[in-house]
C-alpha positions as YAML, in Angstrom:
chain: A
units: angstrom
residues:
- id: 1
  name: UNK
  ca: [-155.15, 18.85, -38.47]
- id: 2
  name: UNK
  ca: [-152.58, 16.43, -37.14]
- id: 3
  name: UNK
  ca: [-148.90, 17.24, -37.37]
- id: 4
  name: UNK
  ca: [-146.27, 14.96, -38.88]
- id: 5
  name: UNK
  ca: [-145.18, 13.74, -35.46]
- id: 6
  name: UNK
  ca: [-148.74, 12.95, -34.45]
- id: 7
  name: UNK
  ca: [-149.35, 11.14, -37.73]
- id: 8
  name: UNK
  ca: [-146.25, 8.97, -37.41]
- id: 9
  name: UNK
  ca: [-147.16, 8.06, -33.84]
- id: 10
  name: UNK
  ca: [-150.82, 7.41, -34.73]
- id: 11
  name: UNK
  ca: [-149.87, 5.20, -37.69]
- id: 12
  name: UNK
  ca: [-147.23, 3.36, -35.66]
- id: 13
  name: UNK
  ca: [-149.73, 2.60, -32.90]
- id: 14
  name: UNK
  ca: [-152.39, 1.57, -35.41]
- id: 15
  name: UNK
  ca: [-149.92, -0.93, -36.84]
- id: 16
  name: UNK
  ca: [-149.17, -2.02, -33.24]
- id: 17
  name: UNK
  ca: [-145.46, -1.25, -33.51]
- id: 18
  name: UNK
  ca: [-143.32, 0.04, -30.68]
- id: 19
  name: UNK
  ca: [-140.80, 2.80, -31.27]
- id: 20
  name: UNK
  ca: [-137.93, 0.27, -31.18]
- id: 21
  name: UNK
  ca: [-139.70, -1.94, -33.74]
- id: 22
  name: UNK
  ca: [-140.27, 0.98, -36.12]
- id: 23
  name: UNK
  ca: [-136.68, 2.11, -35.54]
- id: 24
  name: UNK
  ca: [-135.40, -1.34, -36.49]
- id: 25
  name: UNK
  ca: [-137.51, -1.41, -39.66]
- id: 26
  name: UNK
  ca: [-136.38, 2.10, -40.62]
- id: 27
  name: UNK
  ca: [-132.75, 1.33, -39.69]
- id: 28
  name: UNK
  ca: [-132.57, 4.26, -37.27]
- id: 29
  name: UNK
  ca: [-132.31, 4.54, -33.50]
- id: 30
  name: UNK
  ca: [-135.31, 4.50, -31.16]
- id: 31
  name: UNK
  ca: [-134.34, 8.07, -30.22]
- id: 32
  name: UNK
  ca: [-134.72, 9.12, -33.86]
- id: 33
  name: UNK
  ca: [-138.28, 7.76, -33.96]
- id: 34
  name: UNK
  ca: [-138.99, 9.51, -30.67]
- id: 35
  name: UNK
  ca: [-137.61, 12.76, -32.10]
- id: 36
  name: UNK
  ca: [-139.86, 12.42, -35.18]
- id: 37
  name: UNK
  ca: [-142.92, 11.90, -33.00]
- id: 38
  name: UNK
  ca: [-142.01, 14.85, -30.74]
- id: 39
  name: UNK
  ca: [-141.10, 16.87, -33.85]
- id: 40
  name: UNK
  ca: [-137.62, 17.61, -32.57]
- id: 41
  name: UNK
  ca: [-136.56, 16.32, -35.99]
- id: 42
  name: UNK
  ca: [-138.38, 15.94, -39.29]
- id: 43
  name: UNK
  ca: [-137.64, 12.92, -41.51]
- id: 44
  name: UNK
  ca: [-135.82, 13.68, -44.76]
- id: 45
  name: UNK
  ca: [-137.41, 13.04, -48.16]
- id: 46
  name: UNK
  ca: [-136.12, 9.46, -48.53]
- id: 47
  name: UNK
  ca: [-137.27, 8.61, -45.02]
- id: 48
  name: UNK
  ca: [-140.70, 10.10, -45.67]
- id: 49
  name: UNK
  ca: [-140.99, 7.95, -48.78]
- id: 50
  name: UNK
  ca: [-140.02, 4.82, -46.82]
- id: 51
  name: UNK
  ca: [-142.48, 5.73, -44.01]
- id: 52
  name: UNK
  ca: [-145.28, 6.31, -46.52]
- id: 53
  name: UNK
  ca: [-144.65, 2.88, -48.08]
- id: 54
  name: UNK
  ca: [-144.45, 1.19, -44.68]
- id: 55
  name: UNK
  ca: [-147.69, 2.77, -43.45]
- id: 56
  name: UNK
  ca: [-149.33, 2.63, -46.92]
- id: 57
  name: UNK
  ca: [-150.24, 6.31, -46.89]
- id: 58
  name: UNK
  ca: [-149.26, 9.24, -49.09]
- id: 59
  name: UNK
  ca: [-146.35, 11.49, -48.18]
- id: 60
  name: UNK
  ca: [-148.84, 14.37, -48.38]
- id: 61
  name: UNK
  ca: [-150.80, 12.70, -45.59]
- id: 62
  name: UNK
  ca: [-147.69, 12.32, -43.42]
- id: 63
  name: UNK
  ca: [-146.86, 15.99, -43.98]
- id: 64
  name: UNK
  ca: [-150.38, 17.09, -43.06]
- id: 65
  name: UNK
  ca: [-151.11, 18.52, -46.50]
- id: 66
  name: UNK
  ca: [-154.15, 16.28, -46.90]
- id: 67
  name: UNK
  ca: [-156.33, 14.48, -44.35]
- id: 68
  name: UNK
  ca: [-157.11, 11.43, -46.48]
- id: 69
  name: UNK
  ca: [-154.22, 8.93, -46.16]
- id: 70
  name: UNK
  ca: [-154.95, 7.56, -49.64]
- id: 71
  name: UNK
  ca: [-155.26, 10.92, -51.37]
- id: 72
  name: UNK
  ca: [-153.06, 11.33, -54.41]
- id: 73
  name: UNK
  ca: [-152.20, 14.95, -55.05]
- id: 74
  name: UNK
  ca: [-150.81, 15.40, -58.52]
- id: 75
  name: UNK
  ca: [-150.20, 18.71, -60.20]
- id: 76
  name: UNK
  ca: [-151.31, 18.70, -63.84]
- id: 77
  name: UNK
  ca: [-148.07, 20.11, -65.19]
- id: 78
  name: UNK
  ca: [-146.03, 17.50, -63.29]
- id: 79
  name: UNK
  ca: [-148.18, 14.59, -64.38]
- id: 80
  name: UNK
  ca: [-146.49, 12.32, -66.95]
- id: 81
  name: UNK
  ca: [-147.89, 13.01, -70.40]
- id: 82
  name: UNK
  ca: [-149.24, 9.48, -70.87]
- id: 83
  name: UNK
  ca: [-151.35, 9.94, -67.71]
- id: 84
  name: UNK
  ca: [-152.71, 13.45, -68.36]
- id: 85
  name: UNK
  ca: [-155.75, 12.23, -70.29]
- id: 86
  name: UNK
  ca: [-156.68, 9.62, -67.69]
- id: 87
  name: UNK
  ca: [-157.63, 12.05, -64.95]
- id: 88
  name: UNK
  ca: [-156.78, 12.13, -61.28]
- id: 89
  name: UNK
  ca: [-160.05, 10.44, -60.26]
- id: 90
  name: UNK
  ca: [-158.99, 7.35, -62.23]
- id: 91
  name: UNK
  ca: [-155.54, 7.37, -60.63]
- id: 92
  name: UNK
  ca: [-157.16, 7.54, -57.19]
- id: 93
  name: UNK
  ca: [-159.45, 4.64, -58.11]
- id: 94
  name: UNK
  ca: [-156.47, 2.65, -59.37]
- id: 95
  name: UNK
  ca: [-154.65, 3.20, -56.06]
- id: 96
  name: UNK
  ca: [-157.71, 2.06, -54.09]
- id: 97
  name: UNK
  ca: [-158.11, -1.05, -56.26]
- id: 98
  name: UNK
  ca: [-154.44, -2.06, -56.50]
- id: 99
  name: UNK
  ca: [-154.66, -4.85, -53.92]
- id: 100
  name: UNK
  ca: [-157.99, -6.25, -55.08]
- id: 101
  name: UNK
  ca: [-158.34, -8.98, -57.65]
- id: 102
  name: UNK
  ca: [-160.73, -7.94, -60.39]
- id: 103
  name: UNK
  ca: [-162.16, -10.69, -62.59]
- id: 104
  name: UNK
  ca: [-161.20, -10.33, -66.29]
- id: 105
  name: UNK
  ca: [-164.85, -9.85, -67.32]
- id: 106
  name: UNK
  ca: [-165.14, -6.89, -64.92]
- id: 107
  name: UNK
  ca: [-161.93, -5.37, -66.28]
- id: 108
  name: UNK
  ca: [-163.44, -5.60, -69.79]
- id: 109
  name: UNK
  ca: [-166.64, -3.88, -68.59]
- id: 110
  name: UNK
  ca: [-164.62, -1.09, -66.96]
- id: 111
  name: UNK
  ca: [-162.53, -0.59, -70.11]
- id: 112
  name: UNK
  ca: [-165.66, -0.50, -72.27]
- id: 113
  name: UNK
  ca: [-167.23, 2.17, -70.06]
- id: 114
  name: UNK
  ca: [-164.03, 4.24, -70.07]
- id: 115
  name: UNK
  ca: [-163.82, 4.02, -73.88]
- id: 116
  name: UNK
  ca: [-167.38, 5.34, -74.17]
- id: 117
  name: UNK
  ca: [-166.58, 8.35, -72.00]
- id: 118
  name: UNK
  ca: [-163.29, 9.39, -73.58]
...
């Protein structure tokens, strides 16, 4: 399993960013990015959130808790009440589909299927 430093470096390189470019985006010094990648320092919670948004991965992935960068790990008791009945598999699907345009007729079909199974 990759460590947080390895993941940040891997994701940075995949996005074809240099350490100075990532540092500028994150509003930190190049040395800070270097320290993250070498694990001399660990980003704080707000920085992890900003990194996860920038790289479009979950914070759990950055932390090495999960190996799937799109995995959504939600604890049932922490899940907002209005989402508890939906199920985590639907939330994962929603995350995967968020950038895709779904024709209205397909949305209707999906909703009809979900209504039949709830």
